[in-house]
C-alpha positions in Angstrom: 0.0 0.0 0.0 1.1 3.6 -0.5 2.5 5.2 2.7 0.7 8.3 4.0 3.9 10.2 3.4 3.8 9.4 -0.3 3.3 12.6 -2.2 0.1 12.9 -4.3 0.2 12.7 -8.1 -0.3 16.5 -8.1 2.6 17.0 -5.8 4.8 14.7 -7.8 4.0 16.5 -11.1 4.7 19.9 -9.4 8.1 18.6 -8.3 8.9 17.4 -11.8 8.0 20.7 -13.3 10.2 22.5 -10.8 13.2 20.2 -11.5 13.1 19.8 -15.3 16.8 18.7 -15.6 16.6 15.8 -13.0 16.5 12.3 -14.3 13.4 10.2 -13.5 15.3 7.9 -11.2 16.9 10.8 -9.3 13.4 12.5 -8.8 12.0 9.2 -7.5 14.9 8.9 -5.0 14.5 12.5 -3.8 10.8 12.0 -3.3 11.3 8.6 -1.7 8.9 6.9 -4.1 9.3 4.1 -6.7 9.9 5.1 -10.3 6.6 3.5 -11.3 4.8 5.9 -8.9 6.6 8.9 -10.6 5.4 7.7 -14.0 1.9 6.9 -12.8 1.5 10.4 -11.5 1.2 11.4 -15.2 -1.5 9.0 -16.1 -4.2 10.9 -17.9 -1.7 13.6 -18.8 1.4 12.2 -20.4 1.1 8.5 -19.5 -1.3 5.7 -20.3 -1.6 2.7 -18.0 -1.2 -0.4 -20.3 -1.4 -4.2 -19.8 2.0 -5.2 -18.5 2.3 -8.8 -19.9 5.2 -9.1 -22.3 3.1 -10.9 -24.9 1.3 -7.7 -25.6 4.1 -5.3 -25.1 6.7 -7.1 -27.2 4.1 -7.6 -30.0 3.6 -3.8 -30.0 7.3 -3.2 -29.9 7.7 -5.4 -33.0 5.4 -3.0 -34.9 7.5 0.1 -34.0 10.6 -0.7 -36.1 13.9 0.5 -34.8 13.8 1.5 -31.2 16.2 1.6 -28.2 15.8 -1.2 -25.6 17.0 -0.4 -22.0 17.5 -2.7 -19.1 19.0 -1.6 -15.8 20.2 -3.2 -12.6 21.3 -0.7 -9.9 24.0 1.5 -11.3 24.5 -0.4 -14.6 22.4 0.6 -17.6 22.4 -1.5 -20.8 21.0 0.1 -24.0 20.7 -1.5 -27.4 19.3 0.0 -30.7 17.5 -2.5 -33.0 14.2 -4.0 -33.9 12.2 -6.5 -31.8 11.3 -9.8 -33.3 11.5 -13.6 -33.1 9.6 -13.6 -29.8 9.2 -16.9 -27.9 6.5 -16.7 -25.3 6.4 -18.7 -22.1 4.6 -18.8 -18.8 7.7 -18.6 -16.7 10.3 -17.4 -19.2 10.1 -15.8 -22.6 12.7 -14.6 -25.2 13.2 -12.0 -27.9 16.0 -13.2 -30.2 17.2 -10.9 -32.9 20.8 -9.9 -33.8 20.6 -6.7 -31.8 17.6 -7.1 -29.3 18.4 -10.2 -27.3 16.3 -10.6 -24.1 15.4 -13.2 -21.5 12.1 -12.2 -20.0 10.4 -13.4 -16.8 6.7 -12.4 -17.1 5.8 -12.6 -13.4 7.9 -9.5 -12.7 6.1 -7.5 -15.5 3.5 -6.1 -13.1 3.0 -2.4 -14.0 3.4 -0.8 -17.4 2.9 2.6 -19.0 3.1 4.3 -22.4 4.7 7.6 -21.8 4.8 10.6 -24.1 6.5 13.9 -23.3 7.0 16.9 -25.5 10.4 18.4 -26.3 11.8 20.9 -28.8 12.7 17.9 -31.0 9.1 16.6 -30.9 7.4 14.0 -28.8 9.5 11.5 -26.8 7.7 8.2 -26.5 8.4 5.1 -24.6 6.9 1.9 -23.2 8.0 1.4 -19.5 7.6 -1.8 -17.5 8.0 -2.1 -13.7 7.9 -4.9 -11.1 5.6 -5.1 -8.1 7.9 -2.7 -6.1 7.8 -0.2 -8.8 11.4 -0.7 -10.0 12.1 -0.5 -13.7 12.3 -3.9 -15.4 12.5 -2.9 -19.1 12.0 0.2 -21.2 11.5 0.7 -25.0 12.3 4.2 -26.3 11.2 5.2 -29.8 13.7 7.0 -32.0 13.3 9.3 -35.0 13.6 6.2 -37.2 10.8 4.4 -35.4 7.3 3.9 -36.9 5.8 6.8 -34.9 2.6 6.6 -36.9 1.9 3.2 -35.2 1.9 4.6 -31.7 -1.7 5.8 -31.3 -3.2 2.5 -32.5 -0.8 0.3 -30.5 -1.3 2.2 -27.3 -5.1 2.1 -27.7 -4.9 -1.6 -28.0 -2.8 -2.0 -24.8 -4.6 0.6 -22.7 -6.3 -0.7 -19.5 -9.7 0.4 -18.2 -8.2 2.0 -15.1 -6.6 5.3 -16.1 -6.5 6.9 -12.7 -3.3 8.6 -11.6 -1.1 7.0 -8.9 0.2 3.6 -8.3 0.4 1.3 -5.3 3.6 -0.7 -4.9 4.9 -3.4 -2.7 8.0 -3.3 -0.5 11.2 -3.9 -2.4 12.8 -7.3 -1.8 16.5 -6.9 -0.9 19.3 -8.6 -2.9 20.1 -12.0 -1.5 23.6 -11.9 0.2 26.2 -14.5 -0.5 25.0 -17.9 0.7 27.7 -20.5 1.1 27.9 -24.0 2.7 31.6 -24.6 3.2 30.9 -28.2 4.4 29.5 -28.9 0.9 32.6 -27.5 -1.0 33.9 -30.9 -2.1 30.4 -31.8 -3.5 30.2 -28.4 -5.2 33.7 -28.9 -6.8 32.9 -32.5 -7.9 29.5 -31.6 -9.4 30.9 -28.4 -11.0 33.6 -30.5 -12.8 30.9 -32.7 -14.3 28.7 -29.9 -15.8 28.1 -30.0 -19.5 26.1 -26.8 -19.8 26.3 -23.4 -17.9 22.6 -23.5 -17.2 23.2 -26.5 -14.9 25.1 -24.2 -12.4 22.2 -22.5 -10.7 20.4 -25.9 -10.3 23.6 -27.2 -8.6 23.6 -24.1 -6.3 20.0 -24.6 -5.4 20.5 -28.3 -4.7 23.4 -27.4 -2.3 21.4 -24.5 -0.8 23.9 -22.0 -2.0 23.6 -19.1 -4.4 25.9 -17.9 -7.2 28.2 -15.6 -5.2 28.3 -17.9 -2.2 29.4 -20.8 -4.5 32.1 -18.6 -6.0 33.5 -17.7 -2.6 34.1 -21.3 -1.6 34.8 -23.1 -4.9 38.5 -22.0 -5.4 40.8 -22.8 -8.3 40.5 -23.9 -11.1 36.8 -22.9 -11.1 37.0 -19.3 -9.9 39.5 -16.6 -9.3 38.8 -13.5 -7.2 39.8 -10.3 -9.1 40.5 -6.8 -8.0 37.3 -4.7 -8.3 39.2 -2.5 -10.8 39.2 -5.5 -13.1 35.8 -4.4 -14.3 37.2 -1.3 -15.9 40.4 -3.1 -17.0 38.3 -5.8 -18.8 36.3 -3.2 -20.7 39.5 -1.4 -21.9 41.1 -4.7 -22.8 38.1 -5.8 -24.9 38.1 -2.5 -26.7 41.8 -2.6 -27.4 41.6 -6.3 -28.6 38.7 -5.6 -30.9 37.0 -8.9 -30.1 33.4 -9.8 -29.8 31.9 -10.5 -26.4 28.5 -11.2 -24.9 27.6 -8.7 -22.2 24.7 -9.6 -19.9 22.9 -7.1 -17.6 19.7 -8.2 -15.9 17.2 -7.6 -13.1 14.5 -9.9 -11.8 12.3 -9.4 -14.8 14.6 -9.0 -17.8 18.1 -9.9 -18.9 19.5 -7.9 -21.9 22.5 -9.1 -23.9 24.9 -7.3 -26.2 26.8 -9.5 -28.6 29.6 -7.8 -30.5 32.6 -5.5 -29.8 33.2 -2.5 -27.5 34.6 0.4 -29.5 34.3 3.7 -27.6 34.8 4.2 -23.9 34.2 7.5 -22.3 34.8 7.7 -18.5 33.0 10.5 -16.6 33.5 10.8 -12.9 32.8 7.4 -11.3 31.1 6.2 -14.4 32.6 4.2 -17.3 30.5 4.5 -20.4 30.4 2.5 -23.6 29.2 4.9 -26.3 29.0 2.9 -29.5 26.5 3.7 -32.3 24.0 0.9 -31.4 25.2 -0.2 -27.9 25.6 2.0 -24.8 26.5 0.9 -21.4 26.7 3.1 -18.2 28.5 1.4 -15.3 29.2 3.1 -12.0 32.6 1.6 -11.1 32.6 2.6 -7.4 29.6 0.3 -6.8 31.4 -2.7 -8.0 32.4 -4.6 -4.8 33.5 -8.0 -6.1 34.7 -9.3 -9.5 35.2 -13.0 -10.3 36.8 -14.8 -13.2 34.7 -18.0 -13.6 35.2 -21.1 -15.7 32.4 -23.7 -16.2 32.8 -26.8 -18.4 30.4 -27.3 -21.3 30.2 -29.8 -24.2 31.7 -27.1 -26.4 34.7 -26.4 -24.1 35.1 -24.2 -21.1 32.8 -21.1 -20.7 34.9 -18.3 -19.2 33.2 -15.3 -17.7 33.9 -12.1 -15.8 31.1 -11.4 -13.3 30.7 -8.3 -11.0 28.6 -8.0 -7.9 27.6 -5.0 -5.7 28.1 -4.7 -1.9 24.8 -6.3 -1.2 25.7 -9.4 -3.2 23.6 -8.5 -6.3 24.9 -9.5 -9.7 25.7 -6.5 -11.8 26.9 -8.0 -15.1 28.4 -11.1 -16.7 30.7 -11.1 -19.8 31.6 -14.1 -21.9 33.7 -14.6 -25.0 31.7 -15.3 -28.2 31.8 -18.9 -29.3 29.8 -18.7 -32.5 31.1 -20.2 -35.7 32.9 -17.6 -37.8 33.4 -15.1 -34.9 34.9 -17.3 -32.2 36.7 -14.9 -29.8 36.9 -17.3 -26.8 40.7 -17.8 -27.1 41.4 -14.1 -27.2 38.9 -13.6 -24.4 40.6 -16.2 -22.3 43.9 -14.3 -22.6 42.2 -11.1 -21.5 40.7 -12.7 -18.4 43.9 -14.4 -17.5 45.7 -11.1 -17.5 43.2 -9.3 -15.2 44.5 -8.3 -11.7 43.9 -10.7 -8.8 42.3 -9.5 -5.6 45.2 -8.7 -3.2 45.1 -10.8 0.0 43.6 -8.8 2.8 41.9 -6.3 0.4 38.4 -5.2 1.3 
């Protein structure tokens, strides 16, 4: 339920008007509200409440042509330009699989959604925005000048819900699960890990042993994992850029995982942020929130899958990066050399 201290939609809109240069996430933080509540304050004015299920939203996105897909977890934002297509629905998990828009979708976390339209000097800015039960952003689809803007009115009319009242109730946000290890099960973990044939078996193994991803990494040891210096996150990005290789870069929250497959070409640091600013892929990573970085190796039928994985101070996964193993663009060997050269965590370091 909304807390009594939650500002009214009118108060939220007034604050937005008084702070035109603040980003939505920053406004929500200053008002101590969820981002969905900020967006919902504009229902009936610049926002339309729409059915949140991905079957309808992705079908609409497929009609819009070239757009920008955005998925965020904490202080890491993953943005891809492309067209939606090749959608595979599913009750528990769904997928969008095109060369540029590559998503893993978990429908139960697509709880609130809005079509948002704001005016600017360059014309209307339009987006589809999806949030979880706590009102945190799950996935956003931003239209571009090259999008099929003429499709917008019809698509939004088809998705609109009967309830178009301003405001939104949200639930309490679930915290990240901290590292969960069972040191007495380390031998079993290592034995079962060595017998894996697919990376997807790893989380099932963790569940069976009542551990989680980070907890398993903390006890597994060599040759399965290597603790890296937190600065390895930035070093990895620079090394990938310099080597000109293709990687798969995963960023995901509870409701959506977004994947970039390809190179990293342009890095632009700004304060604590490192930014990938390529033509069709942008990444914004706040480096000072990276608390742990691990080099991980999992056996598969096609050879070892080597990843670099970063976690925040609460134990939440920020990103995973793998070398690309597709025929004709296999960068796994070059990627392996990059990972091997990343700096280890110094003994006694925080």
